[in-house]
KEZA-298082 format. One record per residue (C-alpha): residue in three letters; x, y, z. Coordinates in steps of 0.1 Angstrom, whole numbers, plus 5000, padded with zeros to 4 digits. Layout:
<atoms>
<res = ALA; c1 = X; c2 = Y; c3 = Z> $
...
</atoms>
This chain:
<atoms>
<res = MET; c1 = 9684; c2 = 5011; c3 = 7006> $
<res = ASN; c1 = 9670; c2 = 5044; c3 = 7018> $
<res = GLN; c1 = 9639; c2 = 5042; c3 = 6995> $
<res = ARG; c1 = 9634; c2 = 5005; c3 = 7002> $
<res = SER; c1 = 9633; c2 = 5010; c3 = 7040> $
<res = TYR; c1 = 9609; c2 = 5040; c3 = 7036> $
<res = TYR; c1 = 9586; c2 = 5019; c3 = 7014> $
<res = VAL; c1 = 9586; c2 = 4991; c3 = 7040> $
<res = GLU; c1 = 9579; c2 = 5015; c3 = 7069> $
<res = PHE; c1 = 9553; c2 = 5033; c3 = 7049> $
<res = GLY; c1 = 9537; c2 = 5001; c3 = 7038> $
<res = CYS; c1 = 9535; c2 = 4987; c3 = 7073> $
<res = ALA; c1 = 9520; c2 = 5019; c3 = 7086> $
<res = MET; c1 = 9494; c2 = 5019; c3 = 7058> $
<res = GLY; c1 = 9486; c2 = 4983; c3 = 7065> $
<res = ALA; c1 = 9481; c2 = 4991; c3 = 7101> $
<res = TYR; c1 = 9458; c2 = 5019; c3 = 7091> $
<res = VAL; c1 = 9437; c2 = 4997; c3 = 7070> $
<res = VAL; c1 = 9434; c2 = 4971; c3 = 7098> $
<res = LEU; c1 = 9426; c2 = 4997; c3 = 7124> $
<res = LEU; c1 = 9401; c2 = 5013; c3 = 7101> $
<res = LEU; c1 = 9383; c2 = 4980; c3 = 7095> $
<res = ILE; c1 = 9382; c2 = 4973; c3 = 7132> $
<res = SER; c1 = 9369; c2 = 5007; c3 = 7140> $
<res = ILE; c1 = 9341; c2 = 5004; c3 = 7114> $
<res = LEU; c1 = 9331; c2 = 4970; c3 = 7125> $
<res = LEU; c1 = 9330; c2 = 4980; c3 = 7162> $
<res = LEU; c1 = 9310; c2 = 5011; c3 = 7155> $
<res = GLN; c1 = 9285; c2 = 4995; c3 = 7131> $
<res = SER; c1 = 9280; c2 = 4964; c3 = 7153> $
<res = GLY; c1 = 9272; c2 = 4986; c3 = 7183> $
<res = LEU; c1 = 9300; c2 = 4971; c3 = 7205> $
<res = ALA; c1 = 9314; c2 = 5005; c3 = 7211> $
<res = GLN; c1 = 9289; c2 = 5022; c3 = 7233> $
<res = GLY; c1 = 9287; c2 = 5057; c3 = 7250> $
<res = LEU; c1 = 9320; c2 = 5074; c3 = 7254> $
<res = TRP; c1 = 9339; c2 = 5044; c3 = 7239> $
<res = ARG; c1 = 9326; c2 = 5055; c3 = 7205> $
<res = ILE; c1 = 9350; c2 = 5084; c3 = 7204> $
<res = PRO; c1 = 9383; c2 = 5065; c3 = 7209> $
<res = THR; c1 = 9369; c2 = 5037; c3 = 7186> $
<res = ALA; c1 = 9363; c2 = 5062; c3 = 7159> $
<res = LEU; c1 = 9398; c2 = 5077; c3 = 7164> $
<res = LEU; c1 = 9415; c2 = 5043; c3 = 7165> $
<res = PRO; c1 = 9428; c2 = 5045; c3 = 7129> $
<res = MET; c1 = 9446; c2 = 5077; c3 = 7137> $
<res = LEU; c1 = 9472; c2 = 5057; c3 = 7158> $
<res = ALA; c1 = 9484; c2 = 5044; c3 = 7124> $
<res = GLY; c1 = 9479; c2 = 5078; c3 = 7109> $
<res = ALA; c1 = 9504; c2 = 5092; c3 = 7134> $
<res = ALA; c1 = 9528; c2 = 5064; c3 = 7123> $
<res = ILE; c1 = 9524; c2 = 5074; c3 = 7087> $
<res = CYS; c1 = 9532; c2 = 5110; c3 = 7095> $
<res = TRP; c1 = 9563; c2 = 5099; c3 = 7115> $
<res = THR; c1 = 9574; c2 = 5077; c3 = 7086> $
<res = VAL; c1 = 9571; c2 = 5106; c3 = 7061> $
<res = LEU; c1 = 9590; c2 = 5130; c3 = 7084> $
<res = ARG; c1 = 9618; c2 = 5104; c3 = 7089> $
<res = GLN; c1 = 9621; c2 = 5101; c3 = 7052> $
<res = LEU; c1 = 9623; c2 = 5139; c3 = 7047> $
<res = GLY; c1 = 9651; c2 = 5139; c3 = 7072> $
<res = ARG; c1 = 9670; c2 = 5113; c3 = 7051> $
<res = LEU; c1 = 9668; c2 = 5133; c3 = 7018> $
<res = ASP; c1 = 9696; c2 = 5154; c3 = 7003> $
<res = GLU; c1 = 9693; c2 = 5192; c3 = 7001> $
<res = LEU; c1 = 9678; c2 = 5193; c3 = 6965> $
<res = GLN; c1 = 9652; c2 = 5166; c3 = 6974> $
<res = ARG; c1 = 9643; c2 = 5185; c3 = 7006> $
<res = ARG; c1 = 9639; c2 = 5217; c3 = 6986> $
<res = LEU; c1 = 9616; c2 = 5200; c3 = 6960> $
<res = GLN; c1 = 9595; c2 = 5186; c3 = 6989> $
<res = LEU; c1 = 9593; c2 = 5220; c3 = 7006> $
<res = GLU; c1 = 9582; c2 = 5237; c3 = 6974> $
<res = ALA; c1 = 9557; c2 = 5209; c3 = 6966> $
<res = LEU; c1 = 9543; c2 = 5211; c3 = 7001> $
<res = SER; c1 = 9541; c2 = 5249; c3 = 6998> $
<res = VAL; c1 = 9521; c2 = 5245; c3 = 6966> $
<res = ALA; c1 = 9498; c2 = 5219; c3 = 6983> $
<res = PHE; c1 = 9493; c2 = 5241; c3 = 7013> $
<res = ALA; c1 = 9485; c2 = 5273; c3 = 6994> $
<res = GLY; c1 = 9464; c2 = 5255; c3 = 6968> $
<res = THR; c1 = 9444; c2 = 5236; c3 = 6995> $
<res = ALA; c1 = 9438; c2 = 5269; c3 = 7014> $
<res = LEU; c1 = 9425; c2 = 5286; c3 = 6983> $
<res = ILE; c1 = 9403; c2 = 5257; c3 = 6972> $
<res = THR; c1 = 9388; c2 = 5250; c3 = 7006> $
<res = PHE; c1 = 9382; c2 = 5287; c3 = 7014> $
<res = SER; c1 = 9366; c2 = 5293; c3 = 6980> $
<res = TYR; c1 = 9344; c2 = 5263; c3 = 6984> $
<res = GLY; c1 = 9335; c2 = 5275; c3 = 7019> $
<res = PHE; c1 = 9321; c2 = 5307; c3 = 7003> $
<res = LEU; c1 = 9302; c2 = 5286; c3 = 6977> $
<res = GLU; c1 = 9286; c2 = 5266; c3 = 7005> $
<res = GLY; c1 = 9272; c2 = 5300; c3 = 7017> $
<res = VAL; c1 = 9253; c2 = 5303; c3 = 6985> $
<res = GLY; c1 = 9238; c2 = 5268; c3 = 6985> $
<res = PHE; c1 = 9266; c2 = 5244; c3 = 6973> $
<res = PRO; c1 = 9265; c2 = 5211; c3 = 6993> $
<res = ARG; c1 = 9287; c2 = 5208; c3 = 7024> $
<res = LEU; c1 = 9318; c2 = 5187; c3 = 7019> $
<res = PRO; c1 = 9332; c2 = 5165; c3 = 7047> $
<res = MET; c1 = 9366; c2 = 5172; c3 = 7061> $
<res = PHE; c1 = 9377; c2 = 5139; c3 = 7044> $
<res = ALA; c1 = 9378; c2 = 5158; c3 = 7012> $
<res = VAL; c1 = 9407; c2 = 5181; c3 = 7023> $
<res = TRP; c1 = 9435; c2 = 5155; c3 = 7023> $
<res = PRO; c1 = 9429; c2 = 5142; c3 = 6988> $
<res = VAL; c1 = 9431; c2 = 5177; c3 = 6975> $
<res = MET; c1 = 9463; c2 = 5184; c3 = 6993> $
<res = ALA; c1 = 9478; c2 = 5151; c3 = 6982> $
<res = VAL; c1 = 9470; c2 = 5157; c3 = 6945> $
<res = LEU; c1 = 9485; c2 = 5192; c3 = 6948> $
<res = TRP; c1 = 9516; c2 = 5179; c3 = 6966> $
<res = ILE; c1 = 9522; c2 = 5153; c3 = 6938> $
<res = GLY; c1 = 9516; c2 = 5180; c3 = 6911> $
<res = GLY; c1 = 9541; c2 = 5203; c3 = 6929> $
<res = LEU; c1 = 9566; c2 = 5175; c3 = 6930> $
<res = LEU; c1 = 9562; c2 = 5166; c3 = 6893> $
<res = ALA; c1 = 9565; c2 = 5203; c3 = 6883> $
<res = GLY; c1 = 9596; c2 = 5208; c3 = 6905> $
<res = ARG; c1 = 9613; c2 = 5177; c3 = 6892> $
<res = ARG; c1 = 9607; c2 = 5188; c3 = 6856> $
<res = ARG; c1 = 9622; c2 = 5222; c3 = 6864> $
<res = PHE; c1 = 9654; c2 = 5206; c3 = 6878> $
<res = ARG; c1 = 9660; c2 = 5182; c3 = 6850> $
</atoms>
């Protein structure tokens, strides 16, 4: 029941994100969002982004101690790894590497988080 309700909450929040993202893109590309309205229109998907974060935090609160520990260790790996990778790449940009958008940070962190979880789960088998 715990996992199922999490998947429903997470799925709804992700669905809302996709819808708000499409609305934001359409409004910005069509020119309907003018002047200062472009800023809240561009940030519109982040309303659902906040719901996604809230859903994940609620799920973390529902986990038992071992699962929380695994998540904490995986997030620690993701945080440290993302910091090392992004700082390293920042120095490489200084010697001519192309600039990367901020959108590149989250996928790096997500991959490292998943990798940390897989490694932690294997360790506790």
